[in-house]
C-alpha positions in Angstrom: -117.7 148.5 -281.5 -120.2 146.4 -283.7 -121.5 149.4 -285.5 -122.0 151.4 -282.2 -121.2 155.2 -282.5 -118.3 156.0 -280.3 -120.4 159.1 -278.8 -122.9 156.6 -277.4 -120.2 154.8 -275.2 -119.9 156.7 -271.9 -117.7 154.1 -269.9 -115.4 151.2 -270.7 -113.8 148.3 -268.4 -110.6 146.4 -269.1 -109.1 143.3 -267.8 -105.5 143.1 -269.1 -103.0 140.2 -268.4 -100.3 141.5 -270.6 -98.7 144.1 -268.4 -96.6 145.7 -271.0 -99.5 146.7 -273.3 -102.0 147.7 -270.5 -101.4 151.3 -270.5 -101.1 151.5 -274.5 -104.4 149.6 -274.8 -106.1 151.5 -272.0 -105.2 154.8 -273.6 -106.1 153.6 -277.0 -109.6 152.5 -275.8 -110.3 155.9 -273.9 -109.4 157.8 -277.2 -111.6 155.5 -279.4 -114.6 155.6 -277.1 -113.8 159.1 -275.5 -114.9 157.4 -272.3 -113.7 156.6 -268.6 -111.9 153.5 -268.7 -111.9 151.3 -265.6 -108.7 148.9 -265.6 -109.1 146.0 -263.3 -106.4 145.7 -260.7 -105.6 144.6 -257.3 -107.2 147.6 -255.7 -110.4 147.5 -257.7 -113.4 147.0 -255.8 -114.6 143.4 -256.9 -117.6 143.1 -254.4 -116.0 139.8 -253.3 -112.9 139.3 -251.0 -109.7 138.2 -252.6 -108.3 135.4 -250.3 -105.1 134.8 -252.4 -101.9 135.0 -250.3 -100.6 137.9 -252.6 -103.8 139.3 -254.0 -101.8 141.2 -256.6 -100.8 138.1 -258.4 -104.4 137.0 -259.5 -105.1 138.1 -263.3 -108.0 140.4 -264.0 -109.6 137.6 -266.1 -109.6 135.2 -263.3 -111.0 137.9 -260.9 -113.7 138.7 -263.6 -114.4 135.1 -264.0 -114.9 134.7 -260.3 -117.2 137.6 -260.1 -119.1 136.4 -263.5 -119.4 132.8 -262.1 -121.0 133.8 -258.7 -123.5 136.1 -260.6 -124.2 133.4 -263.3 -124.6 130.4 -260.7 -124.2 131.6 -257.2 -121.9 130.5 -254.5 -120.0 128.3 -254.1 -119.0 127.7 -257.7 -115.8 126.4 -259.6 -115.1 128.2 -262.7 -113.0 126.7 -265.6 -111.7 129.0 -268.4 -110.3 127.3 -271.5 -108.2 130.0 -272.7 -104.3 130.2 -273.6 -104.0 128.8 -270.2 -106.7 126.8 -268.5 -107.5 128.2 -265.4 -109.7 126.7 -262.4 -111.2 129.3 -259.9 -113.1 128.6 -256.7 -115.7 131.0 -255.1 -116.4 129.9 -251.5 -120.1 129.4 -250.1 -119.4 132.8 -248.5 -118.8 134.4 -251.9 -115.0 134.8 -251.6 -112.4 134.2 -254.2 -110.2 131.3 -252.6 -108.0 130.7 -255.6 -107.4 127.6 -258.0 -105.3 126.0 -260.5 -103.6 127.0 -263.7 -102.6 124.4 -266.4 -101.6 124.9 -270.1 -104.3 125.3 -272.5 -105.1 122.8 -275.3 -103.4 125.0 -278.1 -100.3 125.6 -275.9 -100.0 121.9 -275.3 -100.3 121.0 -279.0 -97.7 123.6 -279.9 -95.3 122.2 -277.0 -95.5 118.8 -278.6 -94.8 120.2 -281.9 -92.1 122.6 -280.8 -90.1 120.4 -278.5 -90.1 117.1 -280.4 -88.3 116.3 -283.6 -90.9 114.4 -285.7 -94.3 115.3 -284.2 -96.3 117.1 -286.5 -98.5 120.4 -285.5 -102.1 119.2 -284.8 -105.2 121.0 -284.4 -106.7 120.0 -281.1 -110.1 118.9 -281.8 -112.4 116.1 -280.9 -111.5 112.7 -282.5 -114.0 110.0 -283.2 -112.3 107.3 -280.9 -109.5 107.3 -278.3 -107.5 104.6 -280.0 -105.4 106.5 -282.5 -104.2 104.7 -285.5 -102.0 107.3 -287.1 -99.6 110.0 -285.4 -102.1 112.9 -286.0 -104.9 110.8 -284.6 -102.9 109.6 -281.6 -101.8 113.1 -280.8 -105.4 114.5 -281.3 -106.7 111.8 -279.0 -104.1 112.6 -276.4 -104.7 116.1 -276.4 -108.5 116.2 -276.4 -109.2 113.0 -274.1 -106.3 113.6 -272.1 -107.5 117.1 -271.5 -111.2 115.9 -270.5 -109.5 113.3 -268.2 -107.3 116.1 -266.5 -110.1 118.6 -266.0 -112.2 116.0 -264.6 -109.7 114.8 -262.4 -108.7 118.3 -261.3 -112.5 119.2 -260.4 -112.6 115.9 -258.3 -109.7 116.7 -256.4 -110.9 120.3 -255.7 -114.3 119.3 -254.6 -112.7 116.5 -252.3 -110.1 119.2 -250.8 -113.1 121.6 -250.4 -115.2 118.9 -248.7 -118.3 119.0 -251.1 -118.7 116.7 -254.1 -121.7 118.8 -255.3 -119.9 122.2 -256.0 -121.3 123.4 -259.3 -118.9 124.0 -262.3 -119.3 126.6 -264.9 -117.1 126.8 -267.9 -116.1 129.5 -270.4 -113.6 130.1 -273.2 -112.9 128.7 -276.8 -112.7 125.1 -275.9 -115.4 125.1 -273.3 -118.2 123.4 -275.3 -116.5 120.5 -276.6 -114.8 119.7 -273.4 -118.1 120.4 -271.3 -120.0 117.9 -273.5 -117.6 115.3 -272.5 -117.0 116.2 -268.9 -118.6 114.3 -266.0 -118.8 117.4 -263.8 -119.2 120.6 -266.0 -122.8 121.7 -265.7 -123.1 124.9 -267.6 -121.2 126.6 -270.5 -121.3 130.6 -270.5 -119.1 132.0 -273.5 -119.2 135.6 -272.2 -118.6 135.0 -268.6 -115.5 137.1 -268.3 -117.2 139.9 -270.0 -120.3 139.7 -267.7 -117.7 139.7 -264.7 -116.0 142.8 -266.0 -119.3 144.6 -266.5 -120.4 143.8 -263.0 -117.0 145.0 -261.6 -117.6 148.3 -263.4 -120.9 148.6 -262.1 -119.7 147.8 -258.4 -117.0 150.8 -258.9 -119.8 153.4 -259.7 
């Protein structure tokens, strides 16, 4: 709430991707804020068409990113969200949500290396000074960071080629967006609060 009195909050919007806690969090939010709560779901008016084959499968975060990305950069646009999973979401020139790509996030990849090998240590995924690692930690860190940059750029290249236009703009958000975007050939803009802006816009469109 950042010091905001609860009686000044007249509404709230929530995008939840953990179904078991959605109802509990929504009820808690309504109780704390004493406000109407909009929970973004497959039947929510997004203001854009959802072209997914099974629209109910798309997470609320990805829908909010699509709405926020279009508002922030216009259409068409590709949005990359560096969260627990890293997601790529595509908004067409007509302003429709077309789908995207999901890959493991940086933290998840680091945890998988540690959890599924016998001798590799847990390593924080931050940018190394060079690609060539001279220690195990440096080698893992290089693979995580520079491998991720290459993976992101490679997927953007393939998406653009499949969409038939190499000029589609790319917007990034999420915790690792700034360091990855700084090394990416294609990410042009970083908007840290893109998902929240998208949720706010969705709320506006449902009034």
